N, CA, C and O atoms as a GROMACS GRO file, in nm:
protein
  584
    1MET      N    1   1.173 -14.956  -8.650
    1MET     CA    2   1.085 -15.030  -8.562
    1MET      C    3   1.157 -15.056  -8.430
    1MET      O    4   1.266 -15.113  -8.427
    2ASN      N    5   1.094 -15.014  -8.322
    2ASN     CA    6   1.152 -15.033  -8.190
    2ASN      C    7   1.065 -15.114  -8.096
    2ASN      O    8   1.106 -15.146  -7.984
    3SER      N    9   0.945 -15.147  -8.140
    3SER     CA   10   0.852 -15.219  -8.054
    3SER      C   11   0.781 -15.327  -8.134
    3SER      O   12   0.759 -15.311  -8.254
    4ILE      N   13   0.745 -15.435  -8.070
    4ILE     CA   14   0.674 -15.542  -8.139
    4ILE      C   15   0.542 -15.490  -8.197
    4ILE      O   16   0.495 -15.541  -8.299
    5THR      N   17   0.483 -15.390  -8.133
    5THR     CA   18   0.356 -15.337  -8.183
    5THR      C   19   0.376 -15.245  -8.304
    5THR      O   20   0.278 -15.196  -8.360
    6ASP      N   21   0.500 -15.220  -8.343
    6ASP     CA   22   0.524 -15.149  -8.469
    6ASP      C   23   0.488 -15.237  -8.588
    6ASP      O   24   0.469 -15.187  -8.699
    7VAL      N   25   0.477 -15.367  -8.566
    7VAL     CA   26   0.436 -15.461  -8.670
    7VAL      C   27   0.284 -15.454  -8.680
    7VAL      O   28   0.215 -15.472  -8.580
    8GLY      N   29   0.232 -15.429  -8.799
    8GLY     CA   30   0.088 -15.413  -8.819
    8GLY      C   31   0.007 -15.530  -8.766
    8GLY      O   32   0.039 -15.646  -8.793
    9GLY      N   33  -0.098 -15.499  -8.692
    9GLY     CA   34  -0.190 -15.600  -8.643
    9GLY      C   35  -0.152 -15.666  -8.512
    9GLY      O   36  -0.232 -15.741  -8.455
   10ILE      N   37  -0.033 -15.639  -8.462
   10ILE     CA   38   0.011 -15.698  -8.335
   10ILE      C   39  -0.042 -15.614  -8.219
   10ILE      O   40  -0.033 -15.491  -8.221
   11ARG      N   41  -0.098 -15.682  -8.119
   11ARG     CA   42  -0.142 -15.616  -7.996
   11ARG      C   43  -0.085 -15.691  -7.878
   11ARG      O   44  -0.076 -15.814  -7.879
   12VAL      N   45  -0.046 -15.618  -7.775
   12VAL     CA   46   0.015 -15.677  -7.656
   12VAL      C   47  -0.064 -15.635  -7.533
   12VAL      O   48  -0.101 -15.519  -7.518
   13GLY      N   49  -0.089 -15.732  -7.446
   13GLY     CA   50  -0.158 -15.702  -7.321
   13GLY      C   51  -0.092 -15.770  -7.204
   13GLY      O   52  -0.033 -15.878  -7.216
   14HIS      N   53  -0.102 -15.706  -7.089
   14HIS     CA   54  -0.047 -15.760  -6.965
   14HIS      C   55  -0.159 -15.771  -6.862
   14HIS      O   56  -0.256 -15.696  -6.865
   15HIS      N   57  -0.143 -15.865  -6.772
   15HIS     CA   58  -0.225 -15.868  -6.651
   15HIS      C   59  -0.136 -15.922  -6.540
   15HIS      O   60  -0.071 -16.025  -6.556
   16GLN      N   61  -0.136 -15.850  -6.430
   16GLN     CA   62  -0.053 -15.894  -6.318
   16GLN      C   63  -0.126 -15.867  -6.187
   16GLN      O   64  -0.219 -15.787  -6.180
   17ARG      N   65  -0.080 -15.934  -6.088
   17ARG     CA   66  -0.126 -15.906  -5.952
   17ARG      C   67  -0.002 -15.896  -5.866
   17ARG      O   68   0.076 -15.990  -5.855
   18LEU      N   69   0.015 -15.779  -5.806
   18LEU     CA   70   0.133 -15.753  -5.725
   18LEU      C   71   0.090 -15.688  -5.594
   18LEU      O   72   0.048 -15.572  -5.592
   19ASP      N   73   0.101 -15.762  -5.487
   19ASP     CA   74   0.072 -15.706  -5.355
   19ASP      C   75   0.186 -15.614  -5.315
   19ASP      O   76   0.303 -15.647  -5.335
   20PRO      N   77   0.154 -15.497  -5.258
   20PRO     CA   78   0.262 -15.406  -5.219
   20PRO      C   79   0.354 -15.465  -5.113
   20PRO      O   80   0.469 -15.424  -5.100
   21ASP      N   81   0.303 -15.562  -5.037
   21ASP     CA   82   0.385 -15.623  -4.933
   21ASP      C   83   0.433 -15.763  -4.970
   21ASP      O   84   0.474 -15.840  -4.882
   22ALA      N   85   0.429 -15.797  -5.098
   22ALA     CA   86   0.475 -15.930  -5.142
   22ALA      C   87   0.623 -15.946  -5.109
   22ALA      O   88   0.702 -15.852  -5.121
   23SER      N   89   0.658 -16.065  -5.067
   23SER     CA   90   0.797 -16.094  -5.036
   23SER      C   91   0.824 -16.239  -5.070
   23SER      O   92   0.732 -16.313  -5.108
   24LEU      N   93   0.947 -16.281  -5.058
   24LEU     CA   94   0.981 -16.419  -5.088
   24LEU      C   95   0.891 -16.513  -5.008
   24LEU      O   96   0.893 -16.514  -4.885
   25GLY      N   97   0.812 -16.591  -5.081
   25GLY     CA   98   0.726 -16.689  -5.018
   25GLY      C   99   0.592 -16.639  -4.970
   25GLY      O  100   0.514 -16.716  -4.913
   26ALA      N  101   0.561 -16.510  -4.990
   26ALA     CA  102   0.434 -16.457  -4.940
   26ALA      C  103   0.378 -16.350  -5.033
   26ALA      O  104   0.451 -16.265  -5.083
   27GLY      N  105   0.247 -16.356  -5.056
   27GLY     CA  106   0.178 -16.254  -5.134
   27GLY      C  107   0.180 -16.279  -5.284
   27GLY      O  108   0.248 -16.368  -5.334
   28TRP      N  109   0.104 -16.196  -5.352
   28TRP     CA  110   0.094 -16.205  -5.498
   28TRP      C  111   0.206 -16.126  -5.565
   28TRP      O  112   0.229 -16.010  -5.531
   29ALA      N  113   0.274 -16.190  -5.660
   29ALA     CA  114   0.378 -16.125  -5.739
   29ALA      C  115   0.392 -16.202  -5.869
   29ALA      O  116   0.496 -16.264  -5.895
   30CYS      N  117   0.288 -16.199  -5.952
   30CYS     CA  118   0.294 -16.275  -6.077
   30CYS      C  119   0.209 -16.208  -6.184
   30CYS      O  120   0.127 -16.121  -6.156
   31GLY      N  121   0.231 -16.250  -6.308
   31GLY     CA  122   0.155 -16.194  -6.417
   31GLY      C  123   0.178 -16.267  -6.547
   31GLY      O  124   0.254 -16.364  -6.555
   32VAL      N  125   0.108 -16.218  -6.650
   32VAL     CA  126   0.117 -16.277  -6.783
   32VAL      C  127   0.123 -16.166  -6.887
   32VAL      O  128   0.077 -16.054  -6.864
   33THR      N  129   0.179 -16.200  -7.002
   33THR     CA  130   0.179 -16.113  -7.119
   33THR      C  131   0.128 -16.195  -7.236
   33THR      O  132   0.170 -16.310  -7.255
   34VAL      N  133   0.039 -16.136  -7.313
   34VAL     CA  134  -0.012 -16.203  -7.433
   34VAL      C  135   0.018 -16.115  -7.554
   34VAL      O  136   0.004 -15.993  -7.550
   35VAL      N  137   0.060 -16.180  -7.661
   35VAL     CA  138   0.078 -16.114  -7.790
   35VAL      C  139  -0.032 -16.168  -7.881
   35VAL      O  140  -0.030 -16.285  -7.919
   36LEU      N  141  -0.128 -16.081  -7.916
   36LEU     CA  142  -0.234 -16.119  -8.008
   36LEU      C  143  -0.187 -16.090  -8.149
   36LEU      O  144  -0.142 -15.979  -8.179
   37THR      N  145  -0.196 -16.189  -8.234
   37THR     CA  146  -0.141 -16.178  -8.369
   37THR      C  147  -0.252 -16.165  -8.472
   37THR      O  148  -0.363 -16.213  -8.450
   38PRO      N  149  -0.223 -16.101  -8.585
   38PRO     CA  150  -0.324 -16.094  -8.692
   38PRO      C  151  -0.337 -16.230  -8.760
   38PRO      O  152  -0.246 -16.312  -8.754
   39PRO      N  153  -0.450 -16.254  -8.826
   39PRO     CA  154  -0.467 -16.381  -8.897
   39PRO      C  155  -0.352 -16.406  -8.994
   39PRO      O  156  -0.303 -16.314  -9.060
   40GLY      N  157  -0.309 -16.532  -9.002
   40GLY     CA  158  -0.202 -16.570  -9.094
   40GLY      C  159  -0.063 -16.554  -9.039
   40GLY      O  160   0.034 -16.563  -9.115
   41THR      N  161  -0.049 -16.530  -8.909
   41THR     CA  162   0.083 -16.513  -8.849
   41THR      C  163   0.153 -16.647  -8.832
   41THR      O  164   0.100 -16.739  -8.770
   42VAL      N  165   0.273 -16.656  -8.887
   42VAL     CA  166   0.357 -16.775  -8.873
   42VAL      C  167   0.452 -16.751  -8.756
   42VAL      O  168   0.503 -16.641  -8.739
   43CYS      N  169   0.473 -16.853  -8.676
   43CYS     CA  170   0.555 -16.840  -8.556
   43CYS      C  171   0.657 -16.953  -8.551
   43CYS      O  172   0.633 -17.061  -8.605
   44GLY      N  173   0.769 -16.929  -8.488
   44GLY     CA  174   0.871 -17.031  -8.467
   44GLY      C  175   0.915 -17.028  -8.322
   44GLY      O  176   0.882 -16.935  -8.248
   45VAL      N  177   0.989 -17.130  -8.282
   45VAL     CA  178   1.032 -17.137  -8.143
   45VAL      C  179   1.170 -17.202  -8.136
   45VAL      O  180   1.204 -17.289  -8.216
   46ASP      N  181   1.248 -17.158  -8.039
   46ASP     CA  182   1.374 -17.222  -8.003
   46ASP      C  183   1.367 -17.244  -7.853
   46ASP      O  184   1.384 -17.149  -7.776
   47CYS      N  185   1.342 -17.364  -7.812
   47CYS     CA  186   1.318 -17.397  -7.672
   47CYS      C  187   1.446 -17.450  -7.609
   47CYS      O  188   1.502 -17.550  -7.653
   48ARG      N  189   1.493 -17.381  -7.505
   48ARG     CA  190   1.618 -17.419  -7.439
   48ARG      C  191   1.600 -17.425  -7.288
   48ARG      O  192   1.495 -17.387  -7.235
   49GLY      N  193   1.701 -17.472  -7.222
   49GLY     CA  194   1.702 -17.473  -7.077
   49GLY      C  195   1.692 -17.613  -7.021
   49GLY      O  196   1.662 -17.709  -7.093
   50GLY      N  197   1.716 -17.623  -6.893
   50GLY     CA  198   1.715 -17.752  -6.826
   50GLY      C  199   1.577 -17.807  -6.798
   50GLY      O  200   1.560 -17.928  -6.783
   51ALA      N  201   1.478 -17.720  -6.791
   51ALA     CA  202   1.341 -17.764  -6.762
   51ALA      C  203   1.243 -17.667  -6.824
   51ALA      O  204   1.169 -17.599  -6.752
   52PRO      N  205   1.239 -17.659  -6.958
   52PRO     CA  206   1.150 -17.562  -7.021
   52PRO      C  207   1.003 -17.594  -6.993
   52PRO      O  208   0.961 -17.709  -6.999
   53GLY      N  209   0.927 -17.490  -6.964
   53GLY     CA  210   0.783 -17.504  -6.943
   53GLY      C  211   0.712 -17.442  -7.062
   53GLY      O  212   0.709 -17.320  -7.076
   54THR      N  213   0.654 -17.525  -7.147
   54THR     CA  214   0.590 -17.474  -7.268
   54THR      C  215   0.457 -17.543  -7.293
   54THR      O  216   0.426 -17.646  -7.233
   55ARG      N  217   0.381 -17.484  -7.381
   55ARG     CA  218   0.252 -17.539  -7.424
   55ARG      C  219   0.239 -17.513  -7.573
   55ARG      O  220   0.256 -17.400  -7.618
   56GLU      N  221   0.208 -17.615  -7.648
   56GLU     CA  222   0.181 -17.608  -7.791
   56GLU      C  223   0.297 -17.553  -7.874
   56GLU      O  224   0.276 -17.501  -7.983
   57THR      N  225   0.418 -17.563  -7.822
   57THR     CA  226   0.532 -17.518  -7.903
   57THR      C  227   0.573 -17.623  -8.005
   57THR      O  228   0.630 -17.589  -8.108
   58ASP      N  229   0.544 -17.750  -7.979
   58ASP     CA  230   0.580 -17.855  -8.076
   58ASP      C  231   0.506 -17.838  -8.208
   58ASP      O  232   0.557 -17.876  -8.313
   59LEU      N  233   0.386 -17.782  -8.202
   59LEU     CA  234   0.310 -17.767  -8.327
   59LEU      C  235   0.370 -17.660  -8.419
   59LEU      O  236   0.329 -17.648  -8.534
   60LEU      N  237   0.466 -17.583  -8.369
   60LEU     CA  238   0.530 -17.481  -8.452
   60LEU      C  239   0.633 -17.538  -8.547
   60LEU      O  240   0.686 -17.466  -8.632
   61ASP      N  241   0.663 -17.666  -8.535
   61ASP     CA  242   0.755 -17.732  -8.628
   61ASP      C  243   0.697 -17.720  -8.769
   61ASP      O  244   0.582 -17.756  -8.791
   62PRO      N  245   0.775 -17.672  -8.865
   62PRO     CA  246   0.723 -17.654  -9.002
   62PRO      C  247   0.669 -17.782  -9.065
   62PRO      O  248   0.593 -17.775  -9.161
   63ALA      N  249   0.708 -17.898  -9.014
   63ALA     CA  250   0.659 -18.025  -9.070
   63ALA      C  251   0.516 -18.056  -9.025
   63ALA      O  252   0.453 -18.146  -9.080
   64ASN      N  253   0.464 -17.983  -8.927
   64ASN     CA  254   0.330 -18.009  -8.875
   64ASN      C  255   0.224 -17.937  -8.958
   64ASN      O  256   0.255 -17.849  -9.037
   65THR      N  257   0.098 -17.975  -8.938
   65THR     CA  258  -0.010 -17.922  -9.021
   65THR      C  259  -0.058 -17.784  -8.979
   65THR      O  260  -0.111 -17.710  -9.062
   66VAL      N  261  -0.042 -17.747  -8.853
   66VAL     CA  262  -0.085 -17.614  -8.809
   66VAL      C  263   0.019 -17.513  -8.854
   66VAL      O  264   0.137 -17.525  -8.823
   67ARG      N  265  -0.027 -17.414  -8.929
   67ARG     CA  266   0.069 -17.319  -8.988
   67ARG      C  267   0.069 -17.184  -8.921
   67ARG      O  268   0.168 -17.111  -8.928
   68PHE      N  269  -0.040 -17.147  -8.855
   68PHE     CA  270  -0.054 -17.011  -8.803
   68PHE      C  271  -0.087 -17.012  -8.654
   68PHE      O  272  -0.143 -17.110  -8.602
   69VAL      N  273  -0.053 -16.903  -8.587
   69VAL     CA  274  -0.088 -16.887  -8.446
   69VAL      C  275  -0.184 -16.770  -8.431
   69VAL      O  276  -0.187 -16.679  -8.514
   70ASP      N  277  -0.263 -16.775  -8.324
   70ASP     CA  278  -0.357 -16.668  -8.296
   70ASP      C  279  -0.307 -16.577  -8.184
   70ASP      O  280  -0.347 -16.460  -8.175
   71ALA      N  281  -0.220 -16.630  -8.100
   71ALA     CA  282  -0.162 -16.553  -7.990
   71ALA      C  283  -0.042 -16.629  -7.936
   71ALA      O  284  -0.025 -16.748  -7.964
   72VAL      N  285   0.040 -16.559  -7.859
   72VAL     CA  286   0.152 -16.620  -7.788
   72VAL      C  287   0.143 -16.572  -7.644
   72VAL      O  288   0.121 -16.453  -7.618
   73LEU      N  289   0.161 -16.664  -7.549
   73LEU     CA  290   0.150 -16.631  -7.408
   73LEU      C  291   0.284 -16.649  -7.338
   73LEU      O  292   0.354 -16.748  -7.361
   74LEU      N  293   0.320 -16.554  -7.254
   74LEU     CA  294   0.437 -16.563  -7.165
   74LEU      C  295   0.385 -16.543  -7.024
   74LEU      O  296   0.313 -16.446  -6.997
   75ALA      N  297   0.420 -16.632  -6.932
   75ALA     CA  298   0.363 -16.625  -6.798
   75ALA      C  299   0.463 -16.663  -6.691
   75ALA      O  300   0.561 -16.733  -6.717
   76GLY      N  301   0.437 -16.616  -6.571
   76GLY     CA  302   0.507 -16.663  -6.454
   76GLY      C  303   0.432 -16.783  -6.398
   76GLY      O  304   0.339 -16.834  -6.461
   77GLY      N  305   0.472 -16.828  -6.281
   77GLY     CA  306   0.400 -16.935  -6.214
   77GLY      C  307   0.444 -17.075  -6.246
   77GLY      O  308   0.376 -17.171  -6.210
   78SER      N  309   0.558 -17.089  -6.313
   78SER     CA  310   0.607 -17.221  -6.352
   78SER      C  311   0.500 -17.294  -6.430
   78SER      O  312   0.420 -17.229  -6.499
   79ALA      N  313   0.494 -17.425  -6.424
   79ALA     CA  314   0.398 -17.502  -6.504
   79ALA      C  315   0.254 -17.463  -6.474
   79ALA      O  316   0.168 -17.475  -6.561
   80TYR      N  317   0.225 -17.415  -6.352
   80TYR     CA  318   0.090 -17.371  -6.320
   80TYR      C  319   0.047 -17.254  -6.408
   80TYR      O  320  -0.071 -17.242  -6.442
   81GLY      N  321   0.140 -17.169  -6.445
   81GLY     CA  322   0.110 -17.051  -6.526
   81GLY      C  323   0.060 -17.084  -6.665
   81GLY      O  324  -0.002 -17.000  -6.731
   82LEU      N  325   0.085 -17.207  -6.711
   82LEU     CA  326   0.035 -17.247  -6.843
   82LEU      C  327  -0.117 -17.243  -6.848
   82LEU      O  328  -0.175 -17.236  -6.956
   83ALA      N  329  -0.183 -17.248  -6.732
   83ALA     CA  330  -0.330 -17.239  -6.727
   83ALA      C  331  -0.381 -17.107  -6.783
   83ALA      O  332  -0.495 -17.100  -6.828
   84ALA      N  333  -0.298 -17.004  -6.783
   84ALA     CA  334  -0.340 -16.875  -6.837
   84ALA      C  335  -0.375 -16.885  -6.985
   84ALA      O  336  -0.456 -16.807  -7.035
   85ALA      N  337  -0.315 -16.980  -7.056
   85ALA     CA  338  -0.346 -16.998  -7.198
   85ALA      C  339  -0.492 -17.038  -7.219
   85ALA      O  340  -0.548 -17.010  -7.325
   86ASP      N  341  -0.553 -17.104  -7.120
   86ASP     CA  342  -0.695 -17.139  -7.132
   86ASP      C  343  -0.781 -17.014  -7.144
   86ASP      O  344  -0.877 -17.011  -7.221
   87GLY      N  345  -0.746 -16.910  -7.070
   87GLY     CA  346  -0.819 -16.784  -7.079
   87GLY      C  347  -0.799 -16.715  -7.212
   87GLY      O  348  -0.893 -16.656  -7.267
   88VAL      N  349  -0.678 -16.722  -7.265
   88VAL     CA  350  -0.651 -16.665  -7.398
   88VAL      C  351  -0.732 -16.740  -7.503
   88VAL      O  352  -0.790 -16.678  -7.592
   89MET      N  353  -0.736 -16.872  -7.492
   89MET     CA  354  -0.814 -16.952  -7.588
   89MET      C  355  -0.962 -16.917  -7.580
   89MET      O  356  -1.028 -16.905  -7.684
   90ARG      N  357  -1.014 -16.900  -7.460
   90ARG     CA  358  -1.156 -16.866  -7.445
   90ARG      C  359  -1.185 -16.730  -7.509
   90ARG      O  360  -1.285 -16.714  -7.579
   91TRP      N  361  -1.097 -16.632  -7.484
   91TRP     CA  362  -1.115 -16.499  -7.541
   91TRP      C  363  -1.115 -16.506  -7.694
   91TRP      O  364  -1.200 -16.444  -7.759
   92LEU      N  365  -1.022 -16.580  -7.750
   92LEU     CA  366  -1.014 -16.594  -7.896
   92LEU      C  367  -1.134 -16.670  -7.951
   92LEU      O  368  -1.190 -16.633  -8.055
   93GLU      N  369  -1.175 -16.776  -7.883
   93GLU     CA  370  -1.291 -16.854  -7.929
   93GLU      C  371  -1.416 -16.767  -7.933
   93GLU      O  372  -1.496 -16.779  -8.026
   94GLU      N  373  -1.434 -16.681  -7.835
   94GLU     CA  374  -1.549 -16.590  -7.833
   94GLU      C  375  -1.550 -16.498  -7.954
   94GLU      O  376  -1.655 -16.446  -7.992
   95ARG      N  377  -1.434 -16.478  -8.013
   95ARG     CA  378  -1.422 -16.392  -8.132
   95ARG      C  379  -1.404 -16.473  -8.260
   95ARG      O  380  -1.371 -16.419  -8.366
   96GLU      N  381  -1.425 -16.604  -8.248
   96GLU     CA  382  -1.416 -16.698  -8.360
   96GLU      C  383  -1.281 -16.696  -8.430
   96GLU      O  384  -1.272 -16.706  -8.552
   97ARG      N  385  -1.175 -16.682  -8.349
   97ARG     CA  386  -1.037 -16.688  -8.399
   97ARG      C  387  -0.979 -16.824  -8.369
   97ARG      O  388  -0.985 -16.871  -8.256
   98GLY      N  389  -0.922 -16.888  -8.470
   98GLY     CA  390  -0.859 -17.017  -8.452
   98GLY      C  391  -0.872 -17.101  -8.576
   98GLY      O  392  -0.923 -17.057  -8.678
   99VAL      N  393  -0.826 -17.224  -8.565
   99VAL     CA  394  -0.839 -17.320  -8.675
   99VAL      C  395  -0.986 -17.359  -8.685
   99VAL      O  396  -1.044 -17.408  -8.588
  100SER      N  397  -1.047 -17.336  -8.801
  100SER     CA  398  -1.189 -17.368  -8.821
  100SER      C  399  -1.209 -17.517  -8.840
  100SER      O  400  -1.142 -17.581  -8.920
  101LEU      N  401  -1.304 -17.570  -8.763
  101LEU     CA  402  -1.345 -17.709  -8.773
  101LEU      C  403  -1.497 -17.711  -8.781
  101LEU      O  404  -1.561 -17.607  -8.762
  102ASP      N  405  -1.554 -17.825  -8.808
  102ASP     CA  406  -1.700 -17.834  -8.822
  102ASP      C  407  -1.774 -17.784  -8.698
  102ASP      O  408  -1.879 -17.721  -8.712
  103GLY      N  409  -1.722 -17.810  -8.580
  103GLY     CA  410  -1.791 -17.772  -8.458
  103GLY      C  411  -1.756 -17.635  -8.403
  103GLY      O  412  -1.816 -17.592  -8.305
  104GLY      N  413  -1.662 -17.565  -8.463
  104GLY     CA  414  -1.620 -17.435  -8.413
  104GLY      C  415  -1.476 -17.408  -8.449
  104GLY      O  416  -1.427 -17.450  -8.554
  105VAL      N  417  -1.407 -17.338  -8.360
  105VAL     CA  418  -1.267 -17.304  -8.384
  105VAL      C  419  -1.181 -17.354  -8.269
  105VAL      O  420  -1.228 -17.370  -8.156
  106VAL      N  421  -1.055 -17.379  -8.299
  106VAL     CA  422  -0.956 -17.414  -8.197
  106VAL      C  423  -0.846 -17.309  -8.205
  106VAL      O  424  -0.762 -17.315  -8.294
  107PRO      N  425  -0.845 -17.212  -8.111
  107PRO     CA  426  -0.739 -17.112  -8.111
  107PRO      C  427  -0.603 -17.177  -8.086
  107PRO      O  428  -0.590 -17.268  -8.003
  108ILE      N  429  -0.503 -17.130  -8.158
  108ILE     CA  430  -0.366 -17.181  -8.143
  108ILE      C  431  -0.287 -17.080  -8.061
  108ILE      O  432  -0.260 -16.968  -8.105
  109VAL      N  433  -0.251 -17.122  -7.939
  109VAL     CA  434  -0.186 -17.032  -7.843
  109VAL      C  435  -0.064 -17.100  -7.782
  109VAL      O  436  -0.074 -17.157  -7.673
  110PRO      N  437   0.050 -17.096  -7.849
  110PRO     CA  438   0.171 -17.147  -7.784
  110PRO      C  439   0.209 -17.056  -7.667
  110PRO      O  440   0.184 -16.936  -7.669
  111GLY      N  441   0.269 -17.116  -7.567
  111GLY     CA  442   0.306 -17.038  -7.451
  111GLY      C  443   0.429 -17.093  -7.382
  111GLY      O  444   0.470 -17.207  -7.404
  112ALA      N  445   0.487 -17.010  -7.298
  112ALA     CA  446   0.603 -17.049  -7.219
  112ALA      C  447   0.595 -16.981  -7.083
  112ALA      O  448   0.536 -16.874  -7.069
  113VAL      N  449   0.656 -17.046  -6.984
  113VAL     CA  450   0.653 -16.993  -6.848
  113VAL      C  451   0.794 -16.986  -6.791
  113VAL      O  452   0.888 -17.048  -6.841
  114ILE      N  453   0.806 -16.909  -6.685
  114ILE     CA  454   0.931 -16.904  -6.610
  114ILE      C  455   0.904 -16.959  -6.470
  114ILE      O  456   0.791 -16.955  -6.421
  115PHE      N  457   1.007 -17.009  -6.407
  115PHE     CA  458   0.995 -17.056  -6.269
  115PHE      C  459   1.019 -16.939  -6.177
  115PHE      O  460   1.132 -16.894  -6.158
  116ASP      N  461   0.911 -16.889  -6.119
  116ASP     CA  462   0.922 -16.777  -6.025
  116ASP      C  463   0.835 -16.799  -5.901
  116ASP      O  464   0.803 -16.704  -5.829
  117LEU      N  465   0.798 -16.924  -5.875
  117LEU     CA  466   0.707 -16.953  -5.764
  117LEU      C  467   0.756 -16.899  -5.629
  117LEU      O  468   0.673 -16.849  -5.553
  118PRO      N  469   0.884 -16.906  -5.595
  118PRO     CA  470   0.926 -16.856  -5.464
  118PRO      C  471   0.920 -16.703  -5.450
  118PRO      O  472   0.935 -16.652  -5.340
  119VAL      N  473   0.899 -16.631  -5.560
  119VAL     CA  474   0.899 -16.485  -5.552
  119VAL      C  475   0.784 -16.436  -5.465
  119VAL      O  476   0.803 -16.346  -5.383
  120GLY      N  477   0.666 -16.494  -5.481
  120GLY     CA  478   0.551 -16.462  -5.397
  120GLY      C  479   0.505 -16.587  -5.325
  120GLY      O  480   0.583 -16.680  -5.302
  121GLY      N  481   0.377 -16.589  -5.290
  121GLY     CA  482   0.321 -16.706  -5.225
  121GLY      C  483   0.313 -16.823  -5.323
  121GLY      O  484   0.282 -16.804  -5.440
  122TRP      N  485   0.340 -16.941  -5.274
  122TRP     CA  486   0.345 -17.060  -5.360
  122TRP      C  487   0.214 -17.080  -5.436
  122TRP      O  488   0.217 -17.122  -5.552
  123SER      N  489   0.101 -17.050  -5.375
  123SER     CA  490  -0.028 -17.071  -5.441
  123SER      C  491  -0.077 -16.947  -5.515
  123SER      O  492  -0.188 -16.947  -5.569
  124CYS      N  493   0.003 -16.843  -5.520
  124CYS     CA  494  -0.033 -16.720  -5.591
  124CYS      C  495   0.028 -16.726  -5.731
  124CYS      O  496   0.143 -16.687  -5.751
  125ARG      N  497  -0.050 -16.776  -5.826
  125ARG     CA  498   0.003 -16.799  -5.961
  125ARG      C  499  -0.105 -16.768  -6.064
  125ARG      O  500  -0.223 -16.770  -6.031
  126PRO      N  501  -0.064 -16.742  -6.188
  126PRO     CA  502  -0.161 -16.706  -6.292
  126PRO      C  503  -0.263 -16.816  -6.318
  126PRO      O  504  -0.234 -16.936  -6.309
  127THR      N  505  -0.385 -16.772  -6.350
  127THR     CA  506  -0.495 -16.862  -6.383
  127THR      C  507  -0.547 -16.825  -6.522
  127THR      O  508  -0.496 -16.733  -6.586
  128ALA      N  509  -0.649 -16.897  -6.567
  128ALA     CA  510  -0.711 -16.865  -6.695
  128ALA      C  511  -0.762 -16.721  -6.696
  128ALA      O  512  -0.760 -16.656  -6.800
  129GLU      N  513  -0.809 -16.673  -6.583
  129GLU     CA  514  -0.859 -16.535  -6.576
  129GLU      C  515  -0.749 -16.434  -6.607
  129GLU      O  516  -0.777 -16.328  -6.664
  130PHE      N  517  -0.626 -16.465  -6.571
  130PHE     CA  518  -0.514 -16.376  -6.603
  130PHE      C  519  -0.498 -16.365  -6.754
  130PHE      O  520  -0.481 -16.256  -6.808
  131GLY      N  521  -0.503 -16.480  -6.824
  131GLY     CA  522  -0.489 -16.479  -6.969
  131GLY      C  523  -0.600 -16.401  -7.036
  131GLY      O  524  -0.575 -16.324  -7.129
  132TYR      N  525  -0.723 -16.420  -6.990
  132TYR     CA  526  -0.838 -16.349  -7.047
  132TYR      C  527  -0.822 -16.199  -7.025
  132TYR      O  528  -0.843 -16.120  -7.118
  133ALA      N  529  -0.786 -16.160  -6.904
  133ALA     CA  530  -0.768 -16.018  -6.872
  133ALA      C  531  -0.656 -15.955  -6.955
  133ALA      O  532  -0.668 -15.839  -6.996
  134ALA      N  533  -0.550 -16.029  -6.980
  134ALA     CA  534  -0.441 -15.976  -7.063
  134ALA      C  535  -0.490 -15.950  -7.205
  134ALA      O  536  -0.452 -15.851  -7.267
  135CYS      N  537  -0.576 -16.039  -7.256
  135CYS     CA  538  -0.634 -16.017  -7.390
  135CYS      C  539  -0.720 -15.892  -7.391
  135CYS      O  540  -0.714 -15.812  -7.485
  136GLU      N  541  -0.801 -15.875  -7.287
  136GLU     CA  542  -0.887 -15.757  -7.278
  136GLU      C  543  -0.804 -15.629  -7.275
  136GLU      O  544  -0.847 -15.526  -7.326
  137ALA      N  545  -0.686 -15.636  -7.216
  137ALA     CA  546  -0.600 -15.518  -7.203
  137ALA      C  547  -0.511 -15.495  -7.325
  137ALA      O  548  -0.442 -15.393  -7.333
  138ALA      N  549  -0.512 -15.588  -7.420
  138ALA     CA  550  -0.419 -15.579  -7.534
  138ALA      C  551  -0.443 -15.453  -7.616
  138ALA      O  552  -0.557 -15.411  -7.638
  139ASP      N  553  -0.332 -15.394  -7.659
  139ASP     CA  554  -0.337 -15.268  -7.733
  139ASP      C  555  -0.227 -15.268  -7.838
  139ASP      O  556  -0.124 -15.334  -7.822
  140ALA      N  557  -0.250 -15.193  -7.944
  140ALA     CA  558  -0.150 -15.183  -8.051
  140ALA      C  559  -0.051 -15.070  -8.027
  140ALA      O  560   0.041 -15.050  -8.106
  141GLY      N  561  -0.068 -14.997  -7.919
  141GLY     CA  562   0.022 -14.886  -7.889
  141GLY      C  563   0.154 -14.933  -7.832
  141GLY      O  564   0.181 -15.053  -7.825
  142PRO      N  565   0.238 -14.838  -7.791
  142PRO     CA  566   0.367 -14.874  -7.732
  142PRO      C  567   0.348 -14.967  -7.613
  142PRO      O  568   0.255 -14.950  -7.534
  143VAL      N  569   0.436 -15.062  -7.601
  143VAL     CA  570   0.427 -15.160  -7.492
  143VAL      C  571   0.488 -15.099  -7.367
  143VAL      O  572   0.607 -15.067  -7.362
  144ALA      N  573   0.403 -15.083  -7.266
  144ALA     CA  574   0.450 -15.030  -7.138
  144ALA      C  575   0.492 -15.146  -7.049
  144ALA      O  576   0.438 -15.256  -7.062
  145PRO      N  577   0.587 -15.124  -6.961
  145PRO     CA  578   0.623 -15.231  -6.867
  145PRO      C  579   0.502 -15.266  -6.782
  145PRO      O  580   0.420 -15.180  -6.749
  146PRO      N  581   0.489 -15.394  -6.747
  146PRO     CA  582   0.375 -15.433  -6.663
  146PRO      C  583   0.382 -15.372  -6.525
  146PRO      O  584   0.294 -15.395  -6.443
   0.00000   0.00000   0.00000
């Protein structure tokens, strides 16, 4: 096994926006990667660093009641990039993936971001649409660089 998609049921998708003339402080230079997992996938996390940017990683503690994840998101855009998980959740909800409750499902999408805001324009950062588009692009084939 040489790729995460060699694991049965795993699909990976990317969505990015990169302006050809992007430079420090100007233009679009950001993206997201989503790992869509098969039902019953257990996930763990080791969160490090001086200012980690994460979402829903605390629920991965084995002592908590949520046992499985539906996807994992990695994004640029610092804390703003966490918004991309909203798009992943919407995509999964449309497919009825998540923790089943009386009113519907709650997709479990832990995520993490990197601080890369100065790479492009300060306001050029991933949105929920980036997460949704990454899900649409997800494939079980070899993972190509974004």
